[in-house]
C-alpha positions in Angstrom: 75.4 95.5 106.8 77.8 92.6 106.5 76.6 91.9 103.0 77.1 95.5 102.0 80.6 95.4 103.5 81.5 92.3 101.5 80.1 93.7 98.3 82.1 96.9 98.8 85.3 94.9 98.5 84.6 94.4 94.8 86.2 90.9 94.8 85.7 90.7 91.0 88.0 93.6 90.7 90.8 91.3 91.9 91.2 90.8 88.1 93.6 93.7 88.2 95.8 91.8 90.7 95.5 88.5 88.8 96.4 90.3 85.5 99.7 91.7 86.9 100.6 88.6 88.8 100.2 86.5 85.6 102.5 89.0 83.7 105.2 88.7 86.4 104.8 85.0 86.4 105.7 84.8 82.7 109.1 86.2 83.6 109.8 83.7 86.3 112.1 80.7 85.8 111.0 79.0 89.1 108.4 80.0 91.7 107.1 78.7 95.0 103.4 78.2 94.2 102.2 78.5 97.8 104.2 81.7 98.4 103.0 83.2 95.1 99.3 82.4 95.7 99.5 83.6 99.3 100.8 86.9 98.0 98.0 87.2 95.5 95.4 86.5 98.1 96.9 89.1 100.5 97.1 91.8 97.8 93.5 91.1 96.8 92.4 91.3 100.5 94.2 94.6 100.8 92.5 96.0 97.8 89.2 94.9 99.1 89.7 97.1 102.1 90.8 100.1 99.9 87.8 99.7 97.7 85.5 99.7 100.7 87.2 102.9 101.9 86.8 104.5 98.5 83.0 103.7 98.5 82.7 105.3 101.9 84.6 108.5 101.1 82.9 108.9 97.7 79.4 108.1 98.8 78.0 111.6 98.2 79.5 111.9 94.8 78.5 108.4 93.9 74.8 109.2 94.6 74.9 111.7 91.8 76.4 109.3 89.3 73.9 107.0 87.5 76.6 104.3 87.0 77.4 104.2 90.7 74.0 104.4 92.3 74.0 100.7 93.0 77.1 100.8 95.1 76.5 98.9 98.3 76.8 101.9 100.7 74.2 103.8 98.7 71.7 101.0 98.5 72.1 100.1 102.1 72.4 102.3 105.2 75.8 101.7 106.9 77.5 103.0 110.0 80.7 104.8 108.9 82.4 103.6 112.1 81.6 100.0 111.2 83.0 100.5 107.7 86.2 102.0 109.1 86.6 99.2 111.6 86.1 96.6 108.7 88.6 98.4 106.5 91.1 98.6 109.3 90.8 95.0 110.1 91.4 93.9 106.5 94.4 96.3 106.2 96.0 95.1 109.4 95.5 91.4 108.4 96.8 91.8 104.9 99.8 93.9 105.9 100.7 91.5 108.8 100.5 88.6 106.5 102.6 90.4 103.9 105.2 91.1 106.5 105.5 87.5 107.4 105.7 86.5 103.8 108.3 89.0 102.7 109.3 92.4 104.0 109.8 94.0 100.6 106.4 92.7 99.5 105.0 94.2 102.7 106.6 97.6 101.9 105.1 97.6 98.4 101.6 96.8 99.8 102.1 99.7 102.3 102.9 102.0 99.3 99.6 100.9 97.8 97.8 101.9 100.9 99.7 105.2 101.1 99.0 106.0 97.4 95.3 105.2 97.8 95.1 107.4 101.0 96.6 110.3 99.2 94.3 109.7 96.2 91.1 109.3 98.3 91.3 111.1 101.6 91.4 114.8 102.4 93.2 117.1 102.7 95.3 115.9 99.8 92.7 113.9 97.8 94.5 113.7 94.5 91.3 112.4 93.0 90.1 116.0 92.8 93.3 117.4 91.2 95.0 117.4 87.8 97.3 114.7 89.2 94.6 112.1 89.4 95.6 110.3 86.1 99.1 109.9 87.5 98.2 108.6 90.9 95.3 106.4 90.3 95.2 103.2 88.2 98.6 104.0 86.7 100.6 104.0 89.9 98.6 101.1 91.4 99.2 98.9 88.3 102.9 99.3 88.7 102.8 98.6 92.4 100.7 95.5 91.7 103.3 94.3 89.2 106.2 95.0 91.5 104.5 93.1 94.4 104.2 90.1 92.1 107.8 90.4 90.8 109.1 90.3 94.4 107.5 86.9 94.8 109.0 85.4 91.6 112.6 86.5 92.2 112.9 90.3 92.6 111.5 93.6 91.3 114.0 93.6 88.4 112.8 90.2 87.2 110.3 92.3 85.2 112.2 94.7 82.8 111.8 98.4 83.5 110.2 99.1 80.1 107.4 96.7 81.0 106.7 98.7 84.1 106.4 101.8 82.0 104.1 100.0 79.6 101.8 99.0 82.5 101.9 102.5 83.9 100.7 103.8 80.5 98.1 101.1 80.2 96.7 102.0 83.6 96.7 105.7 82.8 95.0 105.0 79.5 92.2 103.0 81.3 91.6 105.9 83.7 91.5 108.5 80.9 89.0 106.4 78.9 86.8 106.0 81.9 86.9 109.7 82.6 86.1 110.5 78.9 89.4 112.4 78.3 89.6 111.5 74.6 92.6 113.7 73.6 94.8 112.5 76.4 93.6 108.9 75.8 94.8 109.1 72.2 98.2 110.5 73.2 98.8 107.8 75.9 97.6 105.0 73.6 99.9 106.0 70.8 102.8 106.3 73.3 101.9 102.8 74.6 102.0 101.3 71.2 105.3 102.8 70.3 106.9 101.6 73.5 105.4 98.2 73.1 106.9 97.8 69.7 110.3 99.0 71.0 110.1 96.6 74.0 109.3 93.7 71.7 112.1 94.5 69.3 114.5 94.9 72.2 113.5 91.6 73.7 111.9 92.9 76.9 108.6 91.3 76.1 107.8 88.3 73.8 105.0 87.8 71.3 103.5 85.1 73.5 103.4 87.5 76.4 101.8 90.2 74.2 99.2 87.7 73.0 98.5 86.4 76.5 98.7 89.5 78.7 98.5 92.6 76.4 95.9 91.7 73.7 93.0 90.4 75.8 92.9 93.5 78.1 93.2 95.7 74.9 90.1 93.9 73.5 88.3 94.4 76.8 89.2 98.1 76.7 87.5 98.6 73.2 84.0 98.9 74.7 85.3 101.3 77.3 86.8 103.5 74.6 83.5 103.3 72.6 81.7 104.4 75.7 83.0 107.9 74.8 81.0 107.9 71.7 78.1 105.4 72.2 75.7 104.4 75.0 78.1 104.9 77.9 76.5 102.7 80.6 76.1 99.7 78.3 79.6 99.9 76.9 81.2 100.2 80.3 79.2 97.2 81.5 80.4 95.2 78.5 84.0 96.1 79.3 83.5 95.2 82.9 82.1 91.8 82.1 84.9 91.0 79.6 87.8 92.0 81.9 86.5 91.3 85.4 84.7 88.1 84.7 85.8 86.4 81.5 89.4 87.3 81.4 89.9 86.8 85.2 88.8 83.2 84.7 91.2 82.6 81.9 94.0 84.3 83.8 93.5 82.1 86.9 93.7 79.0 84.7 96.9 80.4 83.1 98.5 81.1 86.6 97.7 77.6 87.8 99.1 76.0 84.6 102.4 78.1 85.0 102.7 77.3 88.6 102.0 73.6 88.6 102.4 72.2 85.1 105.5 73.8 83.5 
């Protein structure tokens, strides 16, 4: 059961945290490396707990999905009470650590938990409503970026238009995954227009675009193509590019920015 629990935390999905933390770090003039890396570890631990909870609450639906049949709680029999204890332990540990690190940082992590509870758990369960694209990856991406910004000088270190950009990027990813082609196109065009405006207005530099925007865009191409081609294969390719290849590159970039500039 322990192995199933650890697998359910989807540590490779920490790429989403690393991505947003790198973006925030590109806006920092000076950062305490230990404080920054501690925050990154805590937010990744917290999301491990939330992913485990998601796997438990969605176990019946995931059994019917060919792409999710290998989720750890489906392949292995688990005691729901044991899973909840594991999730609670990780949440308490990560929130307690966040509180000791920075109270505003802790508040943002708490909002991540609240948003995910509303998204995943009944009776609200936004996942099953028309509000799902607004409350899932989109909101969580902004909260990840805000938590990182707090650690590099304050939430407003990252310009407001960049938060909107990341919200749209998160929403677009969700819509592609859910095969909502029309809405995906609308959000993608809006993102490109705002990105151009943000660049011309000085809110984001060309180097930041090349480093933080372009690679995930490339990774999203197979995800978009999954709406037209062999879905499982294309989603797998997108997953490898983003959660394995890019995460390694981004970790190196974070370490360089923290210790060598």
